[in-house]
N, C-alpha and C positions, 0 to 999 in steps of 0.2 A: 516412165522414166523416173529414176531416183533423183531427188532434189540434192542429195549429197554427192553421189559418185557418178551420176549420169548414166547408169547402166541402161542397156538397150531395151526398148520395147519391141513387141512383135514376135517374141520368142515363146510366149506363154502357151502351155497346152494343158487341158484338163482331160485326164484319162486318154491322152494321146491326140485329142482334137484341138486344133488351133483356136485361140480366142482372139477376136479383134480387139485392139486396144483403144478403138475410138468408134464413134457413131457417125453416120453420114450427115453432112450438112452443118458440121461445126468446125472450129479451127483445128488445124492439124500441125503439130510441131515438127520442125526439122532441127536436129542436133548435128552439128558439123564436127569435123575432126579436131578443130582447135577449141572445142568446148562451147562455141557460141551457138545460139539457137534463135529461130524465128518461127512465126506461125503464119499461115494463110488459110483461107476458107477451103474446106475439103468437101467437094460436091459429089463426085462420082469417080469410081475406080477406073472407068473407061475414058475419062477426060484428062487432058494434060493439066499440069499444075501451072497456072499463069502467074507471072511475076511482073512487076511494073517497070523493071529495068529494060534497056534496049541497047542496041549497037554491037555488043560482042557477047560471046558465050561465057558463062561463069558456072563452073561445076560445083555441085553440092554433094558431099558424101554424108550419108545418114548413119544413124547408130546401128542399123541392121546390116550395114556394109554396101547397100545399094547406092548408086550415083546417078544423078541426072544433071543436065545443064539447062540454063535458061539465059536469055539475053541480059546483059548487064552493062549499063552505061555509066561512066564516071564523067562528071562535069569538070573534071580536073583530077590529076593524079593525086592519090592520097595513100597513106599508110596507116593500117590499124595498129595501134600500140597499146600498152598497158594503161589502165586507168590512172590518171594523174600525170601522164607524160604529155608534153606539149606537141601538137601537130606540127609537122615540119614540111615545107613545100618540097615537091619532088626534086627540084633542081638542086637542093642543098642536102638531100638525105638519100640513103638507101636502106634497104631492109637488112637488119642485123640479127642473126639467130643467137639466142641466149638459153643455155641449158642449166637447169637447177639441180640441186642435190638430190631431189626426188626423181630425177630422170625426165621431167617434163621439159618441153621446149616451146618457146614462143618467139615471135619476131617483133622488134620495136625499131623506131627510127634511129639512125646513126648519123650524127652530124660531124662534119670534118673540120669544124672551126675550133676544135679543142674541147667543146662542151659535150658531155654525154650524161644525160639525166635518165635514171632508171629507178622507178619506184614501184612498190607493190602495195596496193591498198589492202588493209586488213592483216598485214604481216608484221610481226613484232619480234625482235630478238631480246631475250631476257634470261639472265642467269645461265648462259651457255646453251640455251635452247632457242629454236626458231618456232614461233607460234603462227600458224596459218589460219586460225579461227577467231581472230579478234575483230574482224569487220562485221558489219550489219548482217551479212549472210551466214556468219559463223563457219565459213569454209573458204577454200581457195580453189579457183579453177583457172588454169592458164588461158590468157586471152579474153577473159570475161570480167567485167567490173562487178563490184559488190552490189551495186544498185540493180544491175541486170540479173544477177543471181537471185536477189531477193524477189524481183518481179516474177521470174520463172517459177521460183518456189511457191509463191502465192498462187499463181495460176494453176500449177499442178495440184497443190494441196486443196485448193477450193473445189476443183473437179472431183478429187478423191473424196472430200468431205461430203459432197452431194450424194455420191454413191453410198458412202457409209451411212448417211441419214436414212436412205431408202432401206438398206439392210437392217438397220436398227429398228425401223418402224415395222418391217415384216416380222422380225424376231419377237418384238414386243407384242404384236397382235396375236402371235401363236404361243406366247408364253415360253419361248425358248431361251434358255440361259446359255450364252455364248462366251467362251473364254479363249483369249488369244495367248498361246504359250510361246514365250520368246526366250532366247538364250543364245550363247555362243555354241558352235558345233561341239558335240561330244559331252554335253552337260548331262545327258541321260533323259532327255525329253520323252523319247519314244518308249523306253523301258518303263519310265514312270507312268506314262499314259496307259500302257498295256496293263500294268498292275491296277491302276485306278479303274479301268473298265471292268476288269475281272471282279473287283470289289463291289462295283455298283450293279453287276449283272442281275437282271430280274427285278431291280428296284426302280430303274429309270431307263427310258430309251436313250441310247447314246449314239451320236454320229460324229464322225471326225473328218475334217478337211486337212489334208497333209500338204505341206509346202516344201519342195526341194528344187534345186536347179535341174537335176536329172534323176532318173530311176524312179521306180515305184516300190523300192524295198520297204520303206516305212509303212506305206499304205498296206502292203501285203502282211506285215507283222500285225497291224491293227485288225485287219479282216480275220486273221487267225483267231482272234479273241471272240469272234462272232458279231462284232460291231460293224456297222456300215461305214465305209471309208472311201473318200474320193481324193485322188492324187492330182495336185497342181504342180506341173514342172514349169519353172520360171525361166529356164534357159540361162541367159546372161544376167537376168534380174536377180537382185540380192534380197528381195523381200516380197511378201504378198501385198496386194493393194485391194481396196474395196470393190473395184470393178471385177477383179478375178473372183473374189469371194462371193459376190452377188451371183455370178454365173454358177459357181459351185453349189451355192445354196439352192438355186433353182433346179439343178440336176439331182442333188442329193435329196431334196424334198423332205427335210426333217419333220418328225411328227410333233404335234402340239404338245407343249409341256416337256419337251425333251432337253437333253444336255448336249450342246454342240462344242466340241473342242476344235480349235484351229491351231494346228502346229505350224508355226511360221518357219521360214528359212533360218538356219543357224547363223545369226548375225546380231551383234549387240549395238549396231549403229543405225542403219537405215530403217528397220521396222518400227523404231520408236516414233517416227514422224507420221506414220500412216495409220489412221483410224480405219478399222475394218467393219465397224458397226457392233463390236463386241461389248459385253457388259464390263469386262475387266481385262487388262493385260496382266499376265502372271509371269514374272521373271524367274527363271530357274538358274541358280548359281551353284555349281558343284564344288565340293571341297578340293577337287583336283586342280582347280583354277586358283588364282591369287585372290586374297581377301580384299585387294585394292581395286577389283573390277568395278564396283559401284562408283568409285571416284574417277576411274579412267573412262568410263562410259556412262556419265551421269544422266543423259537424256532418257535412256532406257529405264533406269530405275526410278527416275522421276515420273515417268509415264505409267508405271505399274502400280497396281493396288496391292499386290501380294508378291512376296519373294519366297520361293522355296529353296532352302539350302539343302541340296541333294547329295547323296552318297556319304552321309554322315557315318556309315558303318566303316569307312576307310580312315576316319580321323586318327585312330591309334597309330597309323602308319605314315602320317603326314605331319607337316609343321603348320598346317592351316589353322588360323586363329578365328574361330566362329564368331566370338564376341566382337572382335575388331571388324570383321566383315559386316556384321549387322550394324555396328556403330557407323561405319562408312556409308552404308545404304541409307540409314535414317538421317545422316547429315545431309544427304541429297534430297531425301523425301521423308520428313518427320512423320507423316501419316501412314507409312508403309507397314503392312502386316507381314510378319515373318514366321514361317513354320519350318522346323528342321525335319527332314524326311530321309528315308532310305528306300529306294525302289527295290532293293535286294532283300532286306529283312522286314520291311513293312513298318519300321519305326516312324512315328509321326503321322501315319496314315489316318488314324482315327480323327486327329485334328484337321487334316487336309480334307477328308471326306465330309466332316462336319461343316467346314467352310463352304464346300460346294453345295451341300444340302440347304444351308441357310440361303445361299444365293438363288437356288431353284425355288425355294419357298417364297422369297421376296419377289421374284419375277412372276410367279403365279399370282401373288396377291395384287401386283400392279395390273396384270392382265384382267383379273376379276373386277378391279376398280374401274377399269376402262369399259368393260362390258356392262357393269351396273350403271355407269354414267350414260352410256348409249341407251340403255333400256329406259332410264328416267327421261331422257330427251325425247325418245319415241312416244312415251306416255304423255308428255306435255304437248307434243304436236297433235296427238290423237284427240286430247281434250280440247285443244283450240279448234280443231276441225269439227268436232261434235258441237261446239258452241255456235258455230256459224250456221 
């Protein structure tokens, strides 16, 4: 589940095979239609989900569309309202629906004594705009408090980070240099990737993990270059996560010392939060987009090590200001490396390929240092045993 938009889990497929989003014996999250979430131990698919409530049935609709009911007992009638709203006894209030400008609807208590208090935590109006991302969670979800959103985000990301650490350890042990390519849809990721593979052919083994909500079109294009590619379809999901990528790495079985490209789902928001175990995120910004993208979507450019300004061959026909785009990106991330490229003409590819080769070399050196350290440790242990 995405910590920003709450996109559904359980839709993921790798080369058409379903991927379980959880492991047996740990907590299993339920996300409801109103955006609220709770967890309970997940033991066995054949066992019913037990809840502590009793007395009457309470239905839960999950992100995948399934619904189940369990006993639910109230020790007194209550109404779930917005964070910051005072609870009102049932005798004095009834549920009142409120629809916002963004189309979302929630229910809060309505008091008939003339007082009606309605507040939104983390929402601020300023300069003719309404900002929904000023609370601790950095986002707004109807019916959910900022503190609850923060807690859910921490839980989800901590589990993702654990998977990412395992991926990174495996890649490091094999000396594999992994790059997570991120961008908005239509930036030219796949075309750039195909040209990059062609340029590196015969020099390094290259594997690709492709992420899209549906279809295997991009993976088919990659395979046409001769590189091994594996397609992940996320269904309703808007990004790849470390659990999906771990399964993909296992199936793909990349060779030691190889280059692994992970082409993420086209999205400048949600993939920024999810570490996949990669060495670097590479943000691709095409000149057919606005030069203000780095300021509109700062988290992505802040999380990236490199920005490729793509389709520079089109600059004579556009009003895109490259220098301004780079200045905006470095305002968000002063350490960001920037390379101007064209996947059509090959402009800037020498610099781009040089950056990749430097990363491969560094990854190989780190692997060799680890191997050497292990050898030294083994020699020390053998010496100690011989002394006994």
